[in-house]
N, C-alpha and C positions, 0 to 999 in steps of 0.2 A: 338418758343418753350419756355415754361416757364422755368425759372431759379430755379431749385429744391433747390439750397443753400439758397433761400429766405424763405423757408417754415420751420415750426417747425419740428425738427428731431425726436421728441418723442411724445408719446400720451399725452392726457390731464391728464390721470391717473399719468404718470411719472412726469409731472410737479407739480401736487398736492402733490405727495409723496416727491419730492425734497424740497418743501416748509416746509412739516412736518419734514423732516430730518434736515433742517436748524434750526427749533425751537428746536428740540431735542438736537442738538450740542450746541446751545446757552444756554439752561437750564443746560446741563452738565457742561459747564464752570462755570455757577453760583453756582452749587452744589459743584464743585471742590474748588472754592474760599472759600466757607463756611467751608468745611472740613478742609482746610489748616489753616484757621484762628481759628479753634476750637470754633467758636462763637455759641451762642444760637439763633441767628437770621437766617432767611432763606429768599431768594428772589426767586420768580418765575414769569414766563412771563404770565400774565393773559389772554391776547388774541392777535391775529394777524388778521387783516382784509386785504383781498386781492381782487383784481379785474383783471381779464384776458380778454382783448378785442382781438378779432381775426376775421379774415374772414375765411369762410368756402368755398372753391372753388373746382369745378370739373375741373381738368386740364387734358389735352391730352399731355403725355410726354413719348416718346419712350426711352429716356435716363433713366428715372426713372424705366420703365418696365424692362429694361435690368439690372439695378442695383438690383432690387427686385427678379429678376429671374422669372418673371411672365410667366406661361405656358398656360394661358387662351386663348381662341379664340379671334382673331382680329375681329372688332376694339375695343371691350371692354377691351382687355388686356391693352391698352394704356391710359385708362382713370382712374384717381385716385382722391379720395376725400382728399384734403390737407388743412392744417391750416396755417395761416400766421398772425403775429401780425399786428394789423390794422395800416396802413400807411396813413396819410392825402394826400399823393401824389396819384392821380388816377393811377390805374394799366394800364400798356401798353402792357400786355402779350396778344398776339392775339390768343393764343390757349385756353384761359379761356372760358368755355362754360356756367358756372353757378357760381354766386358769392352771398354770403349772409353774413351779419354781425352777430356776436354772442358775448355776454358779460356774463362772469361767475363771480359772486361775492360770496364771502363766509367769514367765520370767523372760525379760529381755537381757541377754548376756552380750556384753560388748567385746568386740575383737579389736584390740588397739591397732591403729593405723601404723603402717611401716613395721608390722610385726613386733610392736613394742619398743622399737628403737627410737632414739631421740628424733624429734620431729625436724622436717626440713626447713631451712631458711633460704630465701631467695634474696639475691643482691643484683638488681637490674642496673644497666648502664645503657647510655645512649652516646654514640659518637657520630657527630655530623661529618660526613665525608666531603660533600660538596652540596651545592644548592638543590640538588635533586636526588641525593643519596644519603642514607643514614644507616649505621649499624646498630642493631638492638642486640644486646647480650644479656645473659643472666649467669651468675655464679650460684652453684647449689652446694650448700654444706648442710651438715646435720647440727643438732644442738650441741654436740661434743666438739665442733669445729673441723670434722673430717669432710674433705671434699668428695662429692658423690659423682662417680663417673657412670656412664651408661644409662642415665635417667633421661627419658623423653621430655622435651620441652615443646609445648604447643604455642606457636605464635599466630595470632589472628588480628586482622583489622576489624575493629568494632565500628562498623559504618554508621550504625545509629547513634551511638554516643559521639562519634566524630561530628555528625551533623548537628547534634544538640550543642556541643561546646563551641562549634564554629559559629552557630546561629547567635550565641551570646556575644560574639565579636562582630555581628552584622553580616555574616556569610552564611545565609540560610540556603545552602546548596548541598547536594550529595557529593561524597567523595568521588573523584573522577575514575572512570573505568580503568585508566591506564596506571592507577596507583596500586601497587601490589608488593607482596613480600616474596623474596627470592625463594625461601623455603618455609614451609608451615610447621614442620615437625623436625626437630634436630635433637640428637642424642648428645648428652654432655660428654666432654672428653676426659682425659685423665686428671685434668685440673678442675673438673666440676664445671666447666664453662661450655655454654652453647650460644650460638649467635646466628642471626640472619640479617639480610639487608632489605631495607625499605626503598623502593624505587618509586619516585613521585611522577605522576603524569605531568607532561610539559605545560598543561593548561590549569594545573593546580594553583589556586590564587594565593598570594602571600597573605599570612595570617591564619590560613587554614589550620585547624587542629585535627591531627590524626591520632586516634586512640588505639594503642596496641595492647591487646590482652595476652598476658603470659600465664600459662597453666601448666603446673608441674605437680603430678599427683594430686594431693588434696589442697595445694596452695595455688593462689591466683593473685595476680597483680595487674593493674592498668598503668600503662605509661603514656604520657601525653607528649606529642611532638608538634611543634609549630613550624609551619612552612615559612621560610625566609623569602624576602622579596627578590 
């Protein structure tokens, strides 16, 4: 009986997606280093070449059938098309009926965000207007210091995070229904500035933390606002 632990446990799609996710995480770290340094330069991963060599085998394995919960008619129920990394050592599995080699080669090519121009930098501000109103604004500039106009800024109340941070202060209740943002999507003006107003429900308790999410292109920020008494 073939040892099912020697086969690939995921589909080819899963392995390709895991490679892509690794590239995304690596590029994210590079972007983070750039933002922390406040520099005008940026790095990106231009491409990654990969090669996946495997054997495609038709195996007969009752243990695998039981694991997958197969209900098909015997004997076809115990036959499975499996993938295994190519091993230079000849296979000794007596239950293998068909075996063929396959090689998948490919290249992930990066397309720099923002057409390769310097990355965006967000500068968020909160202006308390009165006990029930506050203005949330963001200035958008690029890494070279140029103000960016016509860029959409998405403002959202993160109600789940608001509840969590409020609970840490002893206010384990949901954000009141009457608490809302005047505008959810605002385009930046000629100065690279976009703003919206938060209006608080009259029953919103003092000490409540309202978390506002700011999303601009590939950049995101969270701003915490505490309700006054």
